[in-house]
N, C-alpha and C positions, 0 to 999 in steps of 0.2 A: 504494500500500500504506500502511495506517495506521501511524503511529509506534508503536514498541514501548511508549513511555511512556503511550500512550492505551489500551492493552489493559486489560481488567478485572483480569487477574492483576497487572499492574504497579501499577494504582491501589490494589488491595487491599493489596499489599505496602507501598507508600509510605504509605498511610493508617495501617496498623498501626505502621510504623516511626515515624511522626510522633507517634502517641499514646504509644508506649512511650518514645520519646526525651524527650518532655516529662515523662513520669512519672519516668524515671530521673534526668534532670537535676535536677528539683525534689526528688526523694528524696535524691540525692547532696548537694545544697546543704543540705538540712535536716539530713542526717546529720552533715555537717561542722560545722554550727553547734551541733548538740546535743552533739557530741563536744567542741567547744571549751568550751562552757558547763559541761559535766560535769567536764572536767579542771580548768578554772579554779576551779570550786566546790570540787573536791577539794583543790587547792592552798590555797585560802582557808581551808578547814576545818583543814588542817594548820598553816597560819600561826597561826590562832587558838589551836590546841592548843599549838604551840610557845610562844606568848606566855604562855599560862596556866602552862605548866610552868616556864619561866624566871622568871616573876614569883613563883611559889611558892618557887623556890629562893632568890631574893633575900630573900623575907620570912622565911625560916627562919634567916637569920643572915648575917653578913658573908662576903663571898667575891667572886671575880671573876665576869665574864660568861662562861659556858660555852655553847658552841653544842651543839645536839643532834646535828647532823651537819655535814659540811664545807660543804654548800650553803646553810646558814642564816647570815644576817648579823644580828648583834645589837649594839645600841648602847644604852648607858645614859647619859643626860644628867643629870649631877649638878647641885648648887647652884651651882657655879662656872662652869657652861657658859653661854656667851652665845648659843647657837643658839636660834632662835625656831621655833614651829610654823608649818606651812604656812598654817593658817587665820588670817584676820585678824578673826574674829568677836569683837566687844567683849563679847558676852553670855556667852562661854565662861568658866565659873567654874573651869575646870581650872587648877591651879597651873602656871605656865610655868617655863621654865628659870630657876633662880636665885631662884624664889619659893616652891618647895615646902619641905617640912620636911627633905627628904633632904640629906645631906652628902656631899661627895667629888667627885673630878674626873670628867670624861667618860671612859667606858670603852667599848671596842669589841673584838669578837673577830677583826676583820680590818681591814686598811687600808680596804677598800671600805665597811665598815660605818660608818666615821666620816662618810661622806657621807649617811647615812640621816637624813631630816628627821623631826621630831616631827609626828605626824598626829593627826587627830581620834580620840578614843577611841571604841571600839565599831564602827568601820568598817574593813574591809579594802580598801585602795586599791592601784591599779596605779601604780607609779613606775618610774623609770629610774635605774639606777646604772651609771655609766661606759658609757652607751649600751645596757645590757642591761635587759630588762623584768623587774620583780619585783612580787610582791604583798607588801604590808607592812601592819602593824598596830601601834598604839601604845597603851600602858597607863601610867597614872600610878601609880607605886609609892612606897613610903616613901623609897626611895633615889634617886628621880628618874624621868624620863620614859624608859620602856623601849620600844624599837622593834625589832621582829623582821621580817625579810623573807626570802622564798624566791623563787628565780628561776622565770620562766615559759618559759625556753628549751625545757624538756621538752615543755610544752604546745604551743608553736609547732611544734616538730619533729614531734610526733605528728599535729598537724593537717595539716602539710605532707605528711607521709608518707601520711596517709589520702587527702588530695586527689590526690596523684600516683597512688595506687592506683586511686582512682575514675576518674581521667582515662584510665587504661588500660582499666579494667574496663567502663566504660559503652560505649565503641565496640565492644569485643568482644561484649558482650551484644546491642547493636544489630545487629551483623553476624550473630550467631546467630539472633536473632529474624527478621531479614530472610530468612535462608536457610530457616528453618522455614516462614515465611509463604509464600515462593515455592514451596516443595515442596507445602505444603498446598493453595495456590491452584491449582497445576498439576494435582494429583490431583483436586481438586473440579471443575475445569473440563474435565477430560478427557472426561467424557460429553457435554459441550456440543460439543466439537470432533468427537466421533464422530457426534453428531446432525447437525452441520453438513455433514459429509462425506456422510452418508446422503442428506440433502435435496438436496445439490448434485449427487448422482449421478442424481437423478430428473429426467427431461426429459419433453417433451410426448409422446414415444412410449412412455414407461414410467410413466404415471400410476397403473397398477395396483400399483406397488410401495409399500411402507409402511415407516416407520421403526420402530426397536425401541422399544417402549413398556412394557418389563417392569419398569422401576423404579417403586417406590412412594413417590415424592417429587415435588418441584416439577418436576424434569426429566421425570419420567414423565407428569405432567399436561400439560406442554408437548408431549411426543411424541403423546399422545392427541389434543390439539387440532390438531396438524399433520396427523395421520392423518385426522381429520374434515374438515379443509380439503382434503386430497388426495381424499377421497371426493367432496366437492362439486365439485372441479375435474374429476375423472374423469366424474362424472355430467353436468356441464355440457358437457364435451368430447363425450361420447357423444350428448347431446341435440343439440349443434350439428352433429355429423357427420350424424346422422340427418335433421336439419332440412335441411341442405344437399343431402343425397341425395334427400330427398322433393321439395324445391323444384325440383331439377334434373329429376327425373322428371316433375313436373307441368308444367314449362315445355317439356319435350321433346315431350309429346303434341300441344299445339297447333302447335308449330313443325313437327313431322312432318306434321301434317295440311295446313298451308299449303304446305309443300314438295311434298308428294305431288300436290296439286291443281295447283300451278304447273308441276311436271314433266309432268303429264298434259296440261296446256294447251299446253306447249311442244312436246310430241311429237305431239299430235293437235289442232292448232288448229281443224280443221274440226268436231271433236266436242265442243269446249268453247265455253262462252259466257262473255263477260266479266261479265255480271250475276251468274251463278252463282259464278264465281270471286271476285267482289267480296264476295258474301255470306259465303262461306267465310272469306275473309281478315278481314272485319269481325267475324264471330262469334268466330273464334279469337283475334283481336286483343283483343276485349273480354274474353275469358276470361283472357288473359295479363295484361291491365291490372288486372282484378279480383284476380288472384293477386298481382301485384307490389304493388298498393295494400294488400292484406292483410298482406303481409310487412313493408312499411314501417310500417304501423300497429302490428304486433306489436313491431317493433324499437323504436319510440318508447315503447310501453308498458313494454317490458323495461328501458329506460333511465330510466323514471319521468318522461318528458317528456309528460305529458298536458296537456289544455287547462285553462284557468282554471276553477275550480269556483265555482258560484253556485247559489242556490236554484232548483231545477228541478222542474216538475210532471210526474211520471211518467205521470199519467193523460192529460195532453195528448198526450204522445208515443204512448201506447198507442192513443188514439182516432185519431190520424193514421195509424197502421199498419192499424187496422181499415178505414178508408176506402180506403187504398191496396190492400189485399188484395181488398176488395169490388170495386174498380175492375178488378182482374185476373180477376174471375169466381169468386173463392174465397168460400165461405160462411163467415162469421165471426160468432161469438156474442160480442158486446161488452157484454152486460148486467152482467157482473161487474166492470166498471171503476168504481172509486170514487176519491175524492181520495187523493193520495199525493205528498208533496213531499220531496225529498232535496237534499243539497248535492253538486253534481257538475257535470260537463261535459254540457251539453245535446247537443252533437254526438256525444260518445262514447256516451252513454246511448241516443240515437236509433239509433246504429249497432248497439248490443247488442240493442235491441228488434227492429230490422229483421232481424238475423240469426236471432233466435229465431223470428220470424214466418215468414221464408222457409223455415227448416228445417221448421217445422210444416206449411206449405203443401205442401212437396214430399212429405211422408210421409202427409198426411191422405187419407182416402178420401172423406169427404163434408164435413167441417166442422172448423174451427179455433176454439178458444175462447181469449179473452184476458181476464185478470182482473187488477185492481189493488186492493189493500186494505192497511190498516195492521194490524199485530199488535205490540202493545207499542211498543218504540222502533224498530221496523223497518217498512220499506215493502216489500211483496212483490208482484212481478209474475209471473204465471203464464201460460204459453202451452201449450195442450194440443191435441193432434191425436187423431184417431180411427183412426190407422194401426195398424201391427203392434206398436208399442212397441219398447222396448230391453231386451235380456236383462239380467238383474241383474248378471251378471259382467262386463258391458261398459259399465256406466253411468258409471264413472269415466274410461274410456278415450275416450269420445266427445268429451271436451273437450281431448284431446291434438291436436297439430297434424298435419294430413294423415291423420287417422283417419276411415275410412268403414266403416260396417257392411255396406254393399252397394256394393262398388267400382263395378261396371258401372252400376247404376241411379243412383248418385250422380253419376257423370261425365255420364251422359246428361241428368240433370236440371240440369246446369250448376253443381254444387257444387264449390268449390275445396278443401274439406277444412280450411279455416281458420275457417269461420264460428263454430262453437262455441268454438274455441280463443280467438278474439278476444273472445267474450262473457266467457269466464272471466277473461282478463287485464283487461278493463274492470271487471268486478266486483271483482277484487282491488285495482285502482287506486282504487276508491271505498270500500274497506273492507267489501266485500260478498262474497257467495258465490253460486254457481250449482250447482244439483243437478238430477239426473234421477231420475224415479220413474214409477210406473204411474199413468196417468190413470183417470178414472172410466169412460171408454168403452173401456178396454183399450189405448189408445195411449200415447204418451209425454207426460209432464208435466214441463216445464222450469220451475223456480222460481228467480227472481232475487231475492235478499234484499239490501236496501241499508239503511244507517242513515238513520233519519228526520231531516229537517232540524229544527234548533232554531227556525227562523223559520216561523211559521204564516201 
C-alpha cells in the first residue's frame, strides 16, 4: 500500500501549506520590521518636536529645564561644563561646551539626564542611558548645548508583543489552511475515488459495464475515455471469442473426418484401403496446416511483426501468379499488368496476391483477370472473376475472419475462411486498403491499393 504522504491529497495539502507558510513568515517578518521603523520614526519625530519646544522656551527668557512629560530626559550644557560631544569631527563649527556664548552651569531634569552626551545637530540618534535604549537629539542654543531624549522601551515592547502574537497566529493560520486544503482536496478527489471503484468492479466477465461519465469537466472527459477503452476491450474480447470459436470449428471438421475414416478402417479393415486412408489423412492434414499457418500469420500481423520492407515490384508478383494459375488450367487475362513498385515485404505481398488469385479462381466461371497500374501516388492491383459476384451488403464482411458467403461450396473448394482476412491485414500493415466491388463481367472485383515507392 502506498504511503499516505504520497497521495495526491497529501501532496496538494503540503504544497499549499509550504506556499502559505513562506508567504506568512515573510509577511510577518516584514510587518514586524515596518512596525519597528514606524514606531521608531514616531518617537524620533516626537524627540525633535520636544527639542524645538524646549529650545523655544529657553530662548524666551531665563528659566530652568522643564520636561514635557516624565519620560523625557533633558540636559542643558552651559559654558562651565566640561562635557564634550560624541563626534570628534574637526570640521564641526558648532560651539562646544565652554565655547558658546551661553552662560550658566549644567542643568538636567533628572539624574539620568546628566549622562546625556552632546550629539550632532540635526540628527536623531539611538543611545543608551543606564542600559536603556533612547532616541536623542541635540541643538545649540544661546544658553548652551540642549539635548533631549525619549526612551525606546515602548517601541521594543510593542515589537515584542507583535512578534509573540504573530508567532501564535501564523501556526494557527497554517493549521486552518491545512484543514481547509485537506477538506477541499478530499471533496475534489472524491469523484476520482468513485471512478476508481467503478473501474475496479469491472472484470473480464463484465466488460459491458461502463463508468459514470455525467460530469462536464476533466473527470468527465477521463470517464468518457475509459468508456471508449472499455468499448475497445469488449469488442476485442468479442472478436477473440468468436475467432477462437470459429478456429475450433474449422479444426474440428478435418479432425472429425480423419477420425471417422480411421474408425471405419479399424472396424472394417477388409473394406478399407491404406492408400485411400492415407489420402484422406494427407488432405485433411494439409487443410489443418493451411489453417494453422493462416492463424499464425494473422497473429504476427496483429502484433505488427511483419517482414522487413524493401522496394518490391508488384507487377513481378502478379505475373508469377498468372503463370501459376495458367499452370493449374485457369484462364487468366494478364494484359493489364503494368509496372508498379511499392515499399513492402515481398513475401507478404506475394501471399496477398496469391490469396486474391485463389479466391478469384474458385469463384470464376471461365476467366480471371489480373491488372496492375499506378494512379497518383498509389499502386493498384486488381483481381477480377466472372462469377456470381458479392452482394453489396456483404462486401465489407468478406474480409472478416472465417466468413464465407457459401459455406458448403467454400469448404468443398478447400477455402479456410482466412484468405481475404489475411489480405486485409497485409494491406493494413503496408498502409494500404482492400475493397470489393462489381467487376465489368458481373463478378467480383478485388482492388488492393498500396502507397507507391519513392524509389523508381
